[in-house]
C-alpha positions as CSV (number, residue, x, y, z in Angstrom):
1,M,46.9,-86.7,130.7
2,P,45.7,-88.5,127.8
3,F,42.3,-88.6,129.9
4,I,42.3,-85.2,130.7
5,T,43.5,-83.7,127.2
6,G,40.6,-85.9,125.7
7,L,38.3,-84.1,128.2
8,V,39.5,-80.6,127.4
9,L,39.4,-81.3,123.4
10,A,35.7,-82.6,124.0
11,A,34.7,-79.5,125.6
12,F,36.2,-77.4,122.7
13,V,34.2,-79.5,120.4
14,A,31.3,-79.4,122.3
15,Y,31.3,-75.9,122.3
16,A,31.7,-75.6,118.6
17,V,28.7,-77.9,117.8
18,G,26.6,-76.0,120.4
19,W,27.5,-72.8,118.5
20,Y,26.7,-74.2,115.2
21,M,23.6,-75.6,116.6
22,E,22.6,-72.3,118.0
23,A,22.1,-73.9,121.3
24,V,24.9,-71.6,122.9
25,E,26.0,-68.2,121.7
26,G,29.2,-68.3,120.2
27,N,32.3,-66.1,120.7
28,F,35.0,-66.9,118.5
29,A,37.5,-64.4,120.1
30,L,37.2,-66.1,123.5
31,L,37.1,-69.6,121.9
32,L,40.5,-68.6,120.0
33,F,42.0,-66.8,123.2
34,M,41.1,-70.1,125.2
35,A,42.6,-72.5,122.8
36,T,45.7,-70.5,122.6
37,V,46.3,-70.6,126.3
38,V,45.5,-74.3,126.7
39,T,47.9,-75.3,124.0
40,G,50.3,-72.8,125.2
41,I,50.3,-74.5,128.7
42,Y,50.8,-78.0,126.9
43,W,53.5,-76.5,124.6
44,I,55.6,-75.1,127.5
45,A,55.1,-78.4,129.4
46,E,56.1,-80.4,126.5
47,R,59.5,-78.2,126.1
48,L,60.2,-78.1,129.8
49,Y,59.1,-81.9,131.1
50,F,57.5,-84.1,128.7
51,L,60.2,-83.7,125.8
52,P,63.4,-84.0,128.2
53,Q,61.4,-86.9,129.8
54,R,61.2,-88.9,126.6
55,R,64.7,-88.0,125.8
56,R,66.1,-89.4,128.8
57,A,64.2,-92.7,128.2
58,A,65.5,-92.8,124.7
59,Q,68.9,-92.6,126.1
60,A,68.4,-94.9,128.8
61,Y,67.2,-97.6,125.8
62,E,70.2,-96.7,123.8
63,A,72.7,-97.6,126.8
64,R,70.8,-101.0,127.3
65,A,70.7,-101.8,123.6
66,A,74.7,-100.9,123.6
67,R,75.4,-103.3,126.4
68,G,73.1,-105.8,124.5
69,S,74.9,-105.6,121.2
70,E,78.1,-106.4,122.9
71,A,76.4,-109.6,123.5
72,G,74.9,-109.9,119.7
73,A,71.4,-108.8,120.9
74,A,69.5,-106.0,118.6
75,P,70.9,-104.7,115.4
76,A,71.4,-100.9,115.1
77,A,68.6,-100.5,112.5
78,D,66.0,-101.7,115.2
79,V,67.8,-99.6,117.9
80,A,67.0,-96.4,115.8
81,E,63.4,-97.5,115.1
82,V,62.5,-98.0,118.7
83,R,64.5,-94.7,119.8
84,Q,62.4,-92.7,117.3
85,K,59.2,-94.4,118.8
86,I,60.5,-93.2,122.1
87,L,60.8,-89.6,121.2
88,M,57.4,-89.5,119.1
89,Q,55.1,-87.1,120.7
90,P,51.8,-88.8,122.0
91,W,48.7,-88.0,120.0
92,W,47.4,-85.9,123.1
93,L,50.2,-83.7,122.8
94,D,50.4,-83.8,119.1
95,W,46.9,-82.2,119.2
96,T,47.8,-79.5,121.7
97,A,51.4,-78.7,122.0
98,G,52.0,-79.6,118.3
99,L,49.0,-77.1,117.3
100,F,50.1,-74.1,119.4
101,P,52.4,-72.4,117.0
102,V,49.5,-72.2,114.5
103,I,47.3,-71.2,116.8
104,V,49.0,-68.4,118.4
105,A,50.0,-67.1,114.7
106,V,46.4,-67.0,114.0
107,F,45.7,-65.3,117.3
108,V,48.3,-62.5,117.1
109,L,46.9,-61.9,113.4
110,R,43.4,-61.7,114.2
111,S,43.6,-59.9,117.3
112,F,46.3,-57.2,116.6
113,L,46.5,-57.0,113.0
114,F,43.8,-58.1,110.4
115,E,40.6,-59.8,111.1
116,P,38.6,-61.4,108.3
117,F,34.6,-60.9,108.0
118,K,31.9,-61.9,105.5
119,I,29.2,-59.4,104.7
120,P,26.1,-61.0,105.7
121,S,23.5,-58.7,104.6
122,G,22.6,-55.7,101.9
123,S,23.0,-52.7,104.4
124,M,26.3,-51.5,102.6
125,I,25.1,-51.9,98.9
126,P,26.6,-50.5,96.7
127,T,29.8,-50.5,98.8
128,L,29.9,-53.8,100.1
129,L,27.6,-56.6,98.5
130,V,26.2,-59.8,100.4
131,G,29.1,-62.5,100.3
132,D,32.0,-60.1,100.2
133,L,34.9,-61.2,102.5
134,I,36.6,-58.3,103.8
135,L,39.6,-57.4,106.1
136,V,39.5,-55.4,108.7
137,N,42.5,-53.1,110.1
138,K,42.9,-54.0,114.1
139,F,45.5,-51.4,114.6
140,T,44.5,-48.0,113.0
141,Y,41.9,-46.8,115.9
142,G,44.6,-48.5,118.4
143,L,45.3,-52.0,119.6
144,R,42.6,-53.5,121.9
145,M,43.1,-56.4,124.3
146,P,41.5,-59.4,122.9
147,V,38.2,-60.8,124.5
148,F,37.8,-57.7,126.5
149,N,38.0,-55.3,123.9
150,V,39.9,-52.6,126.3
151,K,42.4,-50.1,124.3
152,M,45.9,-50.7,124.9
153,T,47.5,-48.1,122.6
154,D,46.2,-45.1,121.1
155,G,45.5,-44.8,117.2
156,R,43.6,-42.1,115.3
157,K,40.4,-41.4,116.0
158,P,37.6,-42.7,113.7
159,Q,37.1,-40.1,110.7
160,R,33.8,-39.5,109.1
161,G,33.4,-41.6,105.8
162,D,35.5,-44.3,107.6
163,V,33.8,-47.9,107.1
164,M,33.8,-49.5,110.5
165,V,33.3,-52.7,112.3
166,F,32.1,-52.5,115.9
167,R,30.1,-54.5,118.2
168,Y,26.2,-54.1,118.0
169,P,25.4,-52.1,121.1
170,P,22.2,-53.8,121.7
171,K,23.9,-57.3,121.6
172,P,27.6,-56.7,121.8
173,S,28.5,-60.6,120.8
174,L,27.0,-59.6,117.2
175,D,29.6,-57.6,115.1
176,Y,28.3,-54.7,112.7
177,I,29.8,-53.0,109.9
178,K,28.3,-49.4,108.9
179,R,29.7,-46.0,107.7
180,V,30.9,-43.0,110.3
181,V,28.8,-40.2,109.5
182,G,28.8,-38.4,113.0
183,V,31.7,-38.2,115.4
184,P,31.5,-36.8,118.9
185,G,30.2,-33.4,119.2
186,D,28.6,-33.4,115.6
187,Q,24.9,-32.8,115.0
188,V,23.8,-35.2,112.3
189,A,20.5,-34.8,110.3
190,Y,18.9,-37.0,107.9
191,L,15.7,-35.2,106.7
192,N,13.9,-36.1,103.8
193,K,16.6,-38.5,102.8
194,R,19.5,-35.8,102.6
195,L,22.2,-36.1,105.1
196,T,23.5,-32.9,106.8
197,V,26.4,-32.7,109.1
198,N,26.8,-29.6,111.6
199,G,24.4,-27.6,109.5
200,Q,26.2,-28.2,106.0
201,P,24.5,-30.6,103.8
202,V,26.8,-33.3,102.4
203,P,27.8,-32.7,98.9
204,T,25.7,-35.2,96.6
205,T,25.7,-36.1,93.0
206,Q,22.9,-38.0,91.6
207,L,24.1,-41.0,89.5
208,P,22.2,-43.4,87.2
209,D,19.7,-45.8,88.9
210,Y,21.3,-48.8,90.7
211,F,20.0,-52.2,89.5
212,E,20.0,-54.4,93.0
213,A,19.9,-58.2,91.6
214,D,18.8,-59.7,94.9
215,A,15.6,-57.2,94.9
216,M,15.2,-57.3,91.1
217,R,14.6,-53.7,91.1
218,Y,16.0,-50.3,90.5
219,F,16.9,-47.9,93.3
220,K,17.7,-44.0,93.3
221,H,21.7,-43.8,93.1
222,F,23.9,-40.9,94.8
223,E,27.6,-40.0,95.6
224,E,28.4,-38.4,98.9
225,Q,31.4,-36.6,99.6
226,V,32.4,-36.4,103.7
227,G,35.4,-34.4,103.8
228,Q,37.8,-36.4,101.0
229,V,35.9,-39.3,101.1
230,K,33.5,-40.0,98.4
231,Y,31.4,-43.0,98.5
232,R,27.8,-44.2,96.7
233,V,24.6,-44.7,98.4
234,L,21.0,-45.9,97.6
235,N,17.6,-44.5,98.0
236,D,14.5,-46.4,97.8
237,P,11.7,-43.7,96.6
238,D,9.0,-46.1,97.7
239,R,10.0,-46.0,101.5
240,P,8.8,-42.9,103.8
241,A,11.7,-40.4,105.1
242,F,10.4,-41.0,108.7
243,V,12.1,-43.8,111.0
244,P,9.6,-46.2,112.1
245,G,10.1,-48.0,115.6
246,A,13.5,-46.4,117.1
247,D,14.6,-48.0,120.2
248,D,14.9,-46.6,123.6
249,F,18.7,-46.3,123.5
250,P,21.2,-44.5,125.6
251,F,21.3,-40.7,124.9
252,R,18.3,-41.0,123.0
253,E,17.1,-37.4,124.4
254,N,20.0,-36.2,121.9
255,C,17.8,-37.0,119.0
256,R,14.7,-35.7,117.5
257,Y,12.4,-38.1,115.6
258,S,9.8,-36.4,113.0
259,V,7.8,-37.3,109.8
260,E,11.2,-35.8,107.9
261,G,13.6,-38.1,109.6
262,V,15.8,-37.8,112.3
263,T,18.4,-35.1,114.1
264,C,20.8,-36.2,116.6
265,T,23.7,-34.8,118.6
266,V,26.6,-37.2,118.9
267,P,27.6,-37.3,122.4
268,E,31.2,-37.4,123.6
269,G,33.0,-40.9,123.1
270,H,30.6,-41.9,120.7
271,Y,29.8,-42.0,116.8
272,F,26.7,-42.0,114.5
273,M,26.8,-44.9,111.9
274,M,24.6,-45.5,108.8
275,G,24.4,-48.2,106.2
276,D,24.9,-46.8,102.6
277,N,21.7,-48.7,101.7
278,R,19.8,-46.1,103.2
279,D,16.5,-47.6,103.3
280,N,17.4,-50.9,103.9
281,S,19.8,-50.4,107.0
282,L,19.2,-50.8,110.8
283,D,21.8,-48.6,112.0
284,S,22.3,-45.6,114.5
285,R,19.0,-44.0,113.4
286,Y,17.2,-46.9,115.2
287,W,19.2,-48.2,117.9
288,G,21.6,-45.4,118.7
289,F,25.1,-44.5,119.3
290,V,28.4,-46.5,119.2
291,P,30.6,-46.0,122.1
292,D,34.1,-46.1,121.5
293,R,34.6,-49.1,123.3
294,N,32.6,-51.3,121.0
295,I,35.1,-50.1,118.0
296,V,36.5,-53.6,116.3
297,G,38.3,-51.6,113.4
298,R,38.3,-50.1,110.1
299,A,37.4,-52.2,107.1
300,F,39.5,-51.4,103.9
301,F,39.5,-54.5,101.4
302,I,37.8,-57.2,99.8
303,W,39.6,-60.2,99.5
304,M,37.4,-62.6,98.1
305,N,33.8,-62.8,96.6
306,F,33.5,-66.3,95.6
307,G,30.6,-65.2,93.3
308,N,32.5,-62.6,91.5
309,F,36.1,-62.2,91.7
310,S,35.9,-58.5,90.1
311,R,35.2,-57.2,93.6
312,I,38.5,-58.0,95.0
313,G,40.4,-54.6,95.8
314,S,40.0,-51.7,98.4
315,F,36.9,-49.5,99.0
316,N,35.9,-46.3,100.3
């Protein structure tokens, strides 16, 4: 068993190193699921077989020591020390069964309650900044089976204005975060940098220009309101309104592109997503609609930004 366990642990380490070195495409959900299964098997084996076996061995030793003590052999202190060593978990169980409670707790928390993410790009500025560490609610839209992402329970449907994490349709191994601006059946138009949903312009209020520290320049700054949700967006006056280089995505026939922008009708079971940093976001305008099966959860809280503690808190 020590040899087999060493091979299993080496396989996990090799996968993690390969992922870090970008030699393999990493999947943390799969890695965590496999770690839970493997350590769970060892934990069950420990409870049902290995621990009882060590206890029997300790009892047998105590019985021999008791017979020996009658003849003036080993002192009681030495017997207790040896018994403790017999009952001690070997290293290969300590690194598997011993870690199972922690791993299964992380697995349940991450898979069904809240999952942490780090914002890697500026596509959601000013709502989310690069380096924000956020929490994503995994049960608002219904619980999903880990790894396979198959829905197990019905939650509420994503609503316009929600900030949502989802699997990037062209490459589902990547997680993206954008804002829902169109739900199934909606006609979404983004023409001349103004958002319209079902023929109704989204209420927009101009705010003072926003200074973006990384770009070292000012951007046009607006507040939009979708339903009861108010949020801020940025526009770059130097960027054209048309959408360059849109992909050939499923249901592309539902979209009409022009020099003014794009108009799309959202198909059933899909969502139209946009970044709040409108001219610096690759979103549904470029790669299409997000299917319901790709949903990960609703982002709702910044729990840390090591460069700016004032960022901590909820957001719209």
